KOLVOGU-258978 format. One record per residue (C-alpha): x, y, z. Coordinates in steps of 0.1 Angstrom, whole numbers, plus 5000, padded with zeros to 4 digits. Layout:
XYZ;...
END
This chain:
348622412157;349922692181;347823002188;349123342180;348823572211;346723882205;348024232212;346624422242;344024672232;345225032239;343325262261;340825482244;341825812231;339325982254;340925842285;344425962273;343126312265;341426342299;344726252317;346626492296;344126762303;344326692341;348126722339;347927042320;345527192345;347827092374;350827252356;348827572349;347727582386;351327552398;352527822373;349728052383;350328032420;354128042421;355928362430;358428302402;357828482369;357328202343;357228272306;357028012278;357628072241;357527902208;360927782193;360928122174;360428312207;356828422205;355328422241;352728142246;352228172284;352728462309;351828382345;350528612373;354028652388;355328762354;352529022352;353329152387;357129152379;356929332345;353729542347;352529392314;349329182313;349228832297;346928962270;349529222260;352328962258;350928622247;351128582209;352328942205;355828972219;359028792228;360828802262;363329042245;360829322252;361729302289;365529322284;368029612282;369229652246;372829732256;373029412277;371629212247;374329352224;377129282249;375828922254;375628872217;379328972214;380228732242;378328432226;379828512192;383328472206;382428172227;380527982201;382528102171;379428212151;377628532146;374828582171;372328872165;371229082195;367628952195;365828642209;368828432197;370928582225;368528402250;367928082231;371127992212;373227842240;370327642254;369427512219;373027402211;374127262244;370627152257;371327302292;369727572311;371327912307;371228082342;372228452341;371628782358;369829052336;368329392340;364529392333;362629702322;359029732335;356229882315;356630202334;360330222324;361830132358;364729902359;365529622383;367929312385;366628962379;368028612379;366728432348;366928062341;366228002304;365727642292;364527452262;361427232260;361826902241;359226622233;359826252237;361426242202;363926512211;362226782190;362427132204;358927252211;359727582227;361427762256;360627842293;362028142312;361928162350;362828502365;363328612401;363628972413;366929002431;366729372439;366829312477;369629062476;371629292453;371229582478;372329352507;375329232487;376329582478;376029692514;378129392525;380729462498;380929832507;381429732544;384129482535;385729722511;385929982538;387429732562;389829592536;390929952526;391530022563;393529702568;395429742535;396530092546;398529942575;401429702575;399729462600;398129122598;394729122614;393228812631;389828782646;389828512673;387028382694;387028302731;387627932723;390828022704;389227972669;390228202640;387028352626;388528592601;391828712588;393029012568;396529062554;398529172524;401729012537;401328632536;404928582546;404028702581;401628412587;403028132609;401927832589;399027772565;397928002537;395328252549;392428052534;393227772558;393327982590;389528032594;388127742613;391527652629;392327712665;395327892678;396627572693;396827432657;399227712646;401227812677;403027602703;405327632733;406027962751;404528172723;401227992725;401028042763;401828412759;399028452733;396528252754;397328452786;397028782768;393728692751;392228572784;393328902800;391829122772;388528932774;388528972812;389629342814;388529472780;391929642779;394429592750;397629392755;400929392735;403529122729;406929122712;408628792702;410928612677;408928402652;409628032656;411727872628;412028202610;414628472611;411928732620;410628932649;407029032653;404929242677;401229222683;398429422699;395329232711;392129442714;388629372728;385729332703;383029182724;382728922752;383428642727;386028792703;389328982701;391129152673;394929082670;397129312649;400529162641;403429372628;406829272614;409629442634;412529242620;414029542604;413929732637;415529442655;418229392629;419029762629;419429742667;421629432665;423629572636;424129902654;425429722685;427629502664;428929792644;429729992675;431629692690;433529632657;434530002653;435530022689;437729722687;439229822653;439930182662;441530092695;443729802683;444429822646;446930062630;444930162600;441830352588;438530212601;435530362583;431730342577;430430512546;427430522523;427330302492;427030592468;429030752440;431330932463;431330682492;430230962516;431930892550;429730852581;432730762603;436530732598;439130712625;442230942630;444630682615;443530792580;445631102584;448730872587;447830732553;446731022531;447431332553;443731442555;441831482588;438731262594;436631582595;437631652558;436031322548;432931342571;432131702560;432431602523;435331832517;437431532506;436031202492;438030882492;436830822456;438531152446;441831002457;441630672437;444230622410;442530662376;443730312366;442230152397;438930342399;436830112377;438029792393;437329922428;433730012420;433229672402;434529472432;432329662457;429229622435;429929242433;430029232471;426629402472;425229142449;426828832466;426628962502;430328872506;433329062519;435729232494;439529262494;441329522473;444829662467;445029992449;446630342449;445530652468;446931002463;447931162496;447831532505;451431582491;450231442457;452231122462;450730782454;450330542483;449630172480;446830062503;445029732511;441229752519;439129482535;435429562537;431829432537;428529572526;425729632552;422229572538;419129652558;415529622545;414229962535;417530132543;420330242519;423330022517;426430102537;430029992536;432329922566;435929832563;439629882571;442330042550;446029992557;449130142541;451229882522;453530122504;456629982520;455429632513;455029712476;458529862475;459829542491;457929332465;459529522437;462929482453;462229112456;461429092419;464829252411;466528992433;464528712415;465928842382;469428832396;468928482409;467728372375;470928492360;472928302386;470727992381;471427992344;475228032347;476127832378;478727552375;476927322399;473527142396;470527352407;467027212406;463427292417;461226982421;457726912432;456726692461;455326442436;458826362424;459326562391;461826832382;460127162375;463227362367;466927272359;469927482351;471927402320;474727232339;472526922343;472826842306;476526912306;477226672336;474826382330;474326392293;470426392295;468426672278;466426892300;463226742285;464326392292;465126482328;461826662334;459626392318;460626132343;460426112381;463926202395;464025882415;464325692382;467825842377;469025742412;471225432418;469125142431;471125122464;470425492470;466625492463;465525422499;467825692515;466725932487;463025872494;463725912531;465426242525;462526362503;460226262532;462126492555;461826772531;458126722526;457526792563;459727102562;463026962575;466127122560;468826872548;472327032550;474126752532;473026442515;474826202490;473525982463;474425862428;472725972396;472825782363;474725932333;473125882299;476025642291;475025412320;477725512345;476925682378;478126012393;478226082430;476426402440;476626592473;473326772479;472027052501;468227092500;465327292515;461627282509;458527512507;455827302523;453027542515;453727532478;455027172479;458327262463;461927132468;464927362462;468227162458;471827222448;474526952442;478126932433;479926642416;482026442442;482626132421;486426162421;486526242458;484425932466;486825712447;489725842468;487725802500;486725442491;490425342487;491425492521;488325342537;488924992526;492524992540;491525152572;488424932578;490324612578;492724732606;490024902626;487624612624;489924372640;490924612668;487324702676;486324332678;489224252701;488524552723;484824472725;485424102734;487824212762;485224452775;482424192774;484623932792;485424182820;481724282823;480523922823;483123812849;482024102871;478424002867;479023642876;481223742906;478623992918;475423792911;476523442924;478423562955;475223662974;473023342968;476023112975;476823293007;473123273016;473022903011;476122853033;474523073060;471322873060;473022533062;475122663091;472022713110;471422343112;473022093137;472421733145;470121843173;467922053150;464221953149;462221843119;460422173119;463722363117;464922143089;461622213070;461922593075;465622593064;464622373034;461922613022;464322903024;466922703005;464222632978;463623012974;467323082972;467722802946;464822942926;466323292926;469723152917;468122962888;466523292875;469923462878;471623192858;468923202831;469323572828;473123542825;472723272799;470323492779;472823772781;475723542771;473623412742;472823762730;476523852731;477623532712;474923532685;476423662653;474323492627;471023642639;468323622612;467423972599;464324052578;462524362566;460224462594;457624742596;457924922629;454124962630;453624582630;455824512660;454624822678;450924712675;451724362688;453524492719;450824762726;448124482725;450124282750;450224582774;446524682768;445424592803;448124802820;447525092795;443725092803;444325072841;446725352842;444925572816;448025582795;448025742759;450525632733;451225822700;453525732672;455125852639;456925602617;456625802585;460325912583;461625552586;458725302584;460924982577;464124832591;466224522582;466524372617;465924082640;462124052647;462723892681;465224172692;462924452679;460024312698;462124282730;463224642726;459624772723;458424542751;461024662777;460925032768;457125062767;456524852798;459125062817;457325382806;454125252822;455825092853;457825402862;454925642856;454425962877;451625942904;450726302895;449626252859;448525992834;451325832813;451925992779;454325792756;455425902721;457325672698;458925782665;461525682640;463925902620;466925892597;470226032610;473525992591;471925722568;471025522599;467525452614;466825572649;464025482673;463025732700;460725642729;459725942751;457625932783;456526182810;457225952840;459325972872;462626042854;466125942866;468926132882;471326102853;474226272872;473926002899;472825692880;473625762843;476625532842;474725252859;471525282839;472024972817;473724752843;472224422853;469924432883;470324812886;467124972898;466525342906;463025352919;461125162946;458824932926;457824582936;458424442900;461724612894;464424362886;467024572867;467224322838;465224472809;467524762800;470624552804;469124282780;468024522752;471424702754;473124372749;470824282720;471224622703;475024612706;475124252693;473724392660;476024692658;473724952674;473725182704;471225302730;471425602753;469025792775;468226152785;466126212816;465026482841;463526392875;459826472875;459626532838;460326202821;462826002800;463825972764;465525662750;467225672716;468225352698;470625392669;470425072649;473525142627;473725072590;471624762582;473624472566;472024222543;
END
């Protein structure tokens, strides 16, 4: 059977009571000897203990207070009432101005209530105390009473007041000036700061300055200026001044550094931005007025931004506009606002006011009444000058545009007349946009083509053009879009019944407004007659031209063979004639080497002649649609090394005619020879500049290659320029074959090439490809 453990016997009641008595005596000893006034009460507020310090503090004895009064006896009644109102609002319950004012917050929140009060001694004197009022709870959480600990704070209050008064005086002094005051120690540390203009501080808010060093805030030249000035003030005890632009801010500041003691200086910083801006604006304004008054025919002025725009300055040209002298305006005898037309006045003031708000320039046109009571139209351009702390001013320029307005009115009359002509003309008149739509058409369009005006304007005009005429029409529009006038141009427009009408156009453009102005007449019947005549004439002329060309080519080729083969053959005979049966092996070898060179050159000549003959005989050369840019890029890449070495620049413009139906091989040969010649025959005085472009002329595509090279004496060599082996400059690689070959190729496909050149300025080659044939 298990034994049940016995409970430990508690200590005797006597032992417990003795320990409690010892603790109580210790507590009483501490309370009696402390300099703090300690008062304890019952939960209802009746005083149960009142130590020596409390007696000294209040003038009451413990016998007078214990069991007879509450701590309220020591308090000012007005403070109790005010505190009761505060607690009532804070705790949302009615608090009476008695002991509850002291105990309620502690009782409810179980925290000490620490507060300053005014105590009244037994002799009636008053003094400030700091009171900590707390509740006393037993181990079960039952409130057993309260304890109040009070400290006389008369001396500290007097010290605080003295300090506050001193700081208030200093703050009042610093607040009365527009400066920022810094106190800085010898080691560069900020020890104090006073300011009412935080924007003037360099970096951190003012609270973060104290404890920082000047090196944390400033840098560069400005830091060095400050350090040198502070060191000098501490050494000489004399004040120093600085003036500087504030880094990263559009401000100027000045400062005065004064001696405080051997370890501190006082720095007063002032914002002088307004002063600097005023100086700058004054200089700028003087320059502007000087330039305007000396060079512009019009009234230059500077006036106040007030109800009458009071003039501060106006030049003599104002008399040319309104008849009044400048002195009339500056004296106030006449105001510009007095001369405003009544219908313009409100608008003028509104525009100027907006310029003030937006800090932008204003531009006005309005009427002024001159000295003869006549109305003059003027144009005014001005701006508002704003300076901190200064009244706004206006500066500007007024010019007389009366004659311009008269011209505009006359132009409006002309426009009305043109409209009448537009509506009644018996030819086609149109205004179109660059994006390809008609914007305005005269009535004759409907009469001639059968379409309604709405049908014509709702479709791009290219949709009415004959398919064979679309590309030339687009090219013509391209010319107009870059501002080129087209005197005449023909194409066919579709009638609503499906037939086509031939139209002869004359067109011009307004590039700024992207508009095309065009007029056309119906030439359908004329074209039919021309076609009949052309067909009969072409058959006869074609045969004659071919026969004539063949005869010319035969003569030229015979001349080439005779000229180019005579020299090498004669050279061979001469070399062989140098040999004899007695010649040595060495002589034979030397003659043989020379014969090899002659044979090589003769072979090259024959190859060149064969290429030329081949070009002349080829009639079925393959033609395809080629983009000029594609072949141009290929050739430029092949010449890249020479272009880099010579510093050449090449520009191009293929927009007017980007595509051609032509032989790819021939076009590449044309580009290769013309571009390589432009580099080869460059001027030694400048880097080569080559410009390549295409254009449309008489329905045919042209290629132009222009350089700034050596140039050619056209009077002397013009008729030989495209001959075989014709060279006109000393160049080690010149063979005189390239121009001859491309001329042959171009003519083989029905085209022509010619050159324009000036010695020392450069050469321009123009290739006319002729009408492309499918």
